[in-house]
Structure formats: C-alpha cells, structure tokens
C-alpha positions, 0 to 999 in steps of 0.5 A: 427783933427776935425771929420766930421759928417754925417750931413755935407755930401750931402750938399754944392757945391760938395755933395760928402765929406766935405773935398772936399769942403775945398780942392776945394778952392785951386783948383778953385784959381789955375784955374783948373777944377775938375771931377765935373766941367767936368761932368757939361760941358758934359751936355746934354749927348747923348741920344743914348749913355745913352740908349746903342743904339749907335754902332761905330764898323765899318766905316759905323757908328756911327749908332744911333737908332731913330724913323727915323732909327730903324736899323743900316746900316748893319741891326743891331737891337737895341736889338743886339746893346745894348746886344753887347755893354754890352758884350764888357763892361763885357769882359773888366771888366773881363780882368781887374780882371783876369789880376790882378789875374794872376799878383798875381799868378806870384808873388806867384810863385816867392815867392815859388821859393824865387826869390822875396822879397815877401814871404808866410805869411799865410800858413793856408790860403795857405793850405786851397786854396790848399786843395780846388784845390786838391793839396797835403798839406803834403809837404813844404809850398813853394812846395804847393805855387808853385803848387797853382800858376802854377795851377791857371796860367794854369787855367786862360789860359785854352782853353774855350772848357775845363771847368775851374776847379776853378769854380767847386772848389770855387762855391756853388754846387747848383749854378753850377747845374743851370749854367750847365743847362744854358750852362754858365759854363766857360772855361779858362777865357782868352780864354772866353774873346777872344771868347766874343770879337769875338762875338762882331765883326761886323756881327759875332754874331747877337743873343742878347740872346746869347750875354747876356748868354756870358756875364753871362758866362764871369761874372762867370769866372770873379768871380772865376778866378778873384776875388776869386783868387786875394783875396786868393793869396793876403791873402797868400802873405800879410796876411789874414785881421783882424778887426782893427781900421783905419783912413780915409779922407783927414784930415789925411794927415800930412804936416810935413811928406813925404807923399806917396799915393798908388793908384789903385787896386794891393796892393803888391808893396804898402805894400812893400813901407809901410814896407820900409818906417819905415826902419831907412835908409829911415827915416834918409833920410826923416829927413835930407830933413827936414821932420818928417818922412815918411807916406803912405796913401791909395787911391781907392781900393789899400788903402782899401786892405792896411787898411785890413792889416795895416803896421806901416807907413800906416796912412789910407785911403784918399778916392775913385776915386772922391778924387784923384784930391783933394788929390793933391790939398792939396799940401801935397802929395809928390808922388802918385804911380799908378797901373792899373784902375781909375788913371784919365788923369787929374792927370799930370796937377794937379801934375805939379801945386801942386808939386807932383811926379807921377810914374806908376808901371804897364805895363798897365798904361801910362801917358804922361810925367809921369815916369814909374817904372814898377816892376816885382816880381823879381825887387819889392824891388828895385822899392820900394826903388826908390819910397821912394827916389823920394818921399823924393826928392819931399818933398823939392819941396813943395809949399803951403799946405792946408789940410782940417780938416775932418777925421774919425775913421773906423773899417776895416778888415772884410772878410770871415775869420775875420767875422767867427773869430768874430763869434767863427769860425762858421757862425751859430750866424749870421744865428741865428740873421737872423732867430730871426729877429734881422737882417732882411737880408743882403745887399751888397752895393758895387761898384763905385761912380759917378760925377753927382750933384745928386750922388757923394756918396749921393745915397750910403749914403741915401740908406744905411741909410734907410737899416740899420735903418730897421735892414738890415746889410750892407756889402760894397766893392769898392769905396762905402767903402770910401763913407761910411767910410767918412760918419761915418757908419763904425766907433765904435759909428755908431751902433746908426744909426741902427734899434733896432734889428741890433743895439743890434747885433752890440753892442753885437759883437762890430761891426758897422752896415756897415761891410767894406770888402774893395776893389772892388775885395773883393766883391768876399768875400761877395759872399763867406759869402753868400755861407756859410749862404746858406750852413748852411741853406741847401738852394740855394742862391736865397732863402736867404734874401740877396740883392745887390745894386750898387747905383753909378756903374761906369765902366766895372768891375762893369758891369761884377760884376753885371752880376755875381750877377744876375747869382748868383741868387740875386736881384741886384739894379743898379743906374744910369740906365744902358745903356739898355733902347734902347732895350725892349728885353734886358731890359726885360730879365735883369729885369724880364725874367732872374729870372726864369733862375738864381733866380736873376734879375736887379732892376733899381731905381735912387731914393735911398729911393725907392730903399731901400724900394724895397730891404727891401721888397725883404728881407721880401719876402725871409724871409716869403718864408723861414718860418722866421716869427719873 
C-alpha cells in the first residue's frame, strides 16, 4: 500500500482526503451525488438560520428577525430565539450521549447477571469506578458490577430536583464550587433534558440568560452522566485501551476478503463481531464463498473505539463521517452495521448501487428499506452471528471494486490510564515538561468535520500544524481523530512536525505530537487528564495552559460539549461561527461575560492560522500567570 503524505492533503477537488479523490471518480461515473456536491447545491444558505435568529416553534411562524421585523409574532426577541435554539441543540446532544451511557450500563448489568455474552474484562477499572461511587469492592466482581450498573441507571433517571451524585463523584472539587454558586449543579439527566425542552416551548421561558444557564447545566450532566459513564463502562466490558499501532484510510480495504464496516458510536456489538470474525466456523464459510477470510473495519467514532482495543480481525479505521459514501463507492464493502448518530440518509442509495448490505442495530436508527437487526445485551451473540452471515452472503454479490491506494500507520490507544502508564503511573513527568517549557501547553482539538470547500478537514490540519510547531501538545477526539490520523500527525515518524521542545518529549517517550484519544465520547477522558494536571498543581482548571478547539464542529453533541468546555473553565475555539450572531446579548455572554463566571469563554475565528495564534497566546498568558517563565 502506498502511503499518503501530508502534502497531498488540502489539495484537489475534495480537499478532505487524497483517498476520497480516487473514490470520487467511481461515484461520479455512477451519476451519484456526494455530501460535498449537496453542500454546494445548498448555497447560499439562509442568513437567519446561520445567525440563529429563525424560529419555527409555532404555526405563526416561521419567524425570521430582520430590520423590518425585529420581533417574532409573539414578541420573541432575537436574544430569546437564539438562546432557545441553542438550548434545544444542547438538549438533543445530551440526550444522545446519555442514551448511549444507559445502553452501556444495561449491558454491564446483564454481564453482572451472566445474561449476555459480554463479560467483565477489566476488574481493576471496575473497582476504581465503584470506589469513586462509594460501592464496597470487597465482594465478588459480579456483585460490584451489578451495584455500579444499578446506581448509574438510577442516577440517569433521578429527578432534577435532586443533585446527581455522578457529578460530585467525578468532577474536580474546585469546579463543583463554581457550579454550585451559579446554581448549575445538575440533577438526574433525563429529567434535566425534559425540563430544558419544556423551557424551549412557545412562550414558556422568555429569559435568554436563564436558557443559557440551563444549557450549561445540561452540559455538566452530559459530561458526567454521559461521557464519563460511557468511557468507564466500555473499559470494563471491552478492556481499558493501551497504546498500540494501527492502520487508517480507505486504502486498507482488502478486496479479497469479506469486509464488514462498523459505523456509529456504540462499539460493544462491533467488538463482538470482530471477535467472532476469527472463529473457524465463519472463516470456513467465507472461504467457501470465495473470500480469503473476514476483515472488520471501523468508521466514525465506533472505529476509533475499536482501534483503542484492536481484535485480531479488526484491520483499522477507514475515516470520519465524510468518508462513509466514499467507502461504499469503492465497491469493496460487503456490509455496514450502523447504530445511532451520523449514518447519513444517502447510504441506502449507495448500498443499492455498489452492492453493499446495510443493517441497523439500534432501536433509534431507521432507514427506509434497510434491514433492522436490533440487539439487546441478551441477544447480542445471535445478532453478531446474523451480521457475519449476511456479510458473507453479500461477498458473492460484489460488482467492480476500486480501492484507493492511500493508507497510513497511526499510534492509537491514548487514554487517561494509558498516558499515566506511559509516564510511570504519575502525571508528574507531563507537569514537569510543561513547567520546563518543552511543552508550552495542551490543546484539545476535538469534534467533527464539515463539508464546505474551505474546510473538509483542512481547518483541523492547518490549526494543528501550527500548534504542534509551537510546542503545544495536541490531544484529539471524534472525527478530528480520523482527519489527523489520515494526515500523518499521529504516526510513529510524526515528531518531525513538532517544535524542538515538543519533538524532544515525543522522541523520549516514543509518542506522536498528536495523541489520539479516540471517539467523541473520549473527550471526557481529555477532561480527566486536565483535572489530573490541575490536581497535581493544586490549581483550578482555568489557571492551566490548556485550550480547546472544535475547528469544524457540526452537530448537537458538539454544542453540548462546547457548553461543558466553557463551564469547565477553558478557552474554547469554535469554527464555523456558531448560530449566535443574531443576538448581541448571547454572543457577548458566550465570548466575554461568561469568563467572569466560569473562567472559560468562546473564541470564534474561522481562519485556522489566526485561531492557532490566539490559542497559543492564551497558553502563554496562563504560563505567565502560573509563574512559568521558561
């Protein structure tokens, strides 16, 4: 396989990935449109929509704010409309993450009761979580797991007038003090979501500031009842991640094998499929169908999670959400299994044209004409078998295959636990490197990718390139991980991209200048590392030389995560411009005023080089305030 170089990125028609340019030819010949084509056809986009000042809640609307009509029919101001629209997005994003978290908790409960093929793989992680929750660990592991699962399910469903103990168990104490003063310590997250949506109803809550505070409250619940729970329980059931090498990009597809793509965000069933794919029974079936064997690939965040803990049949990560049409366009994908989030509506058309089977595996996911193989913890084993059988059948239906050559080697498996392991079990060496100035600071470059011609991963690449060249260590999570992996920032030789100080640290530890923490839910792990550094220095989060950038944020979970980052006390760069410019009040609160409350604020900058400069300036400011003069 020919390796893709960073120089090939951000060039050519698609600008997102050299492999996409190759796959695009077959798609265009088939007369089909891609996400990029459809983006172009949507231009110009609605000005009020971009500003967040359009309301469609009731039949008097839609109302758009203009100089001629500065208020909605009901009298809603642009401040109210913008804040209410943001809260709705944050509520949807929080619901998505906590839906995932409760699914994992129910799987852990079934494993504890031995009612599923899943089992407890990391007892040490289980005991650490149980200890944080005040559960007695001096009992059999299954009893501990049952108690953990039941407590988390109860906490997610606790009333919102009772403070959720998950926040107190996992959040830094100094942050809790800030949140209590602001009145944004959350109760049970499902109840908080319900209350937030009630506030968004027509003419119920007409206070823009209260709506923004509600979004911050939701974001805290999203982090500790959603992201933290997902990460902890998936570690228990799948094993805690370890640093290892992996392969990425569309060029890793093997046209001689039955190829299964696991796409979405919930990796438990996918991990089971990967394990079963090596079973002699299924290997024999694949060979009888004319294939060399069975290979399993990741897509989206599901693949990032699997790459953290690779099984023998797991080959690597194909890409982020922008890659999914192009993966099918190669003709080499026999089956795509999809759970919730980011499976785009065009996939059935692609599947029909390129002879790919599609199956959805979660009750929340529906596509017209697509088979549903919804699994529960109790039926996961049978569902996995059915997926493998259908993929083998589909191999015999293949048409022409056109796999691009581009592939990359990456280093994956970074997490709070694996980073501490690499540092000898203590965060102190990282703190020392920051204090000495070898690492100026840390930037979490996280979130999604967008489809505009100016972005498509390019903003992520350009911003990251400047950060690491200025000795800022980058940690990634979400679709940005695939972009940076495919661009060569996470490979074994990528230390050459870093400045002299960061390069020396990377060479000494054998790590790249960009540490891929995995999926968008692993953003919670990045918050944990930040908390560990703050605890070692005995400072609050806003005092650290740590920044966040979502240079191509896209959807509702990103909104919830951004509100949390600000609540956590971090400068948070967002691009494209979020839909707040229709309200001077909301824009002013998020970019300026909130800093006096939480220590964090939003930085809006669409030019990636200018954004990097602003983030680096903030890092240097925090270093000076801490007395780090090196």
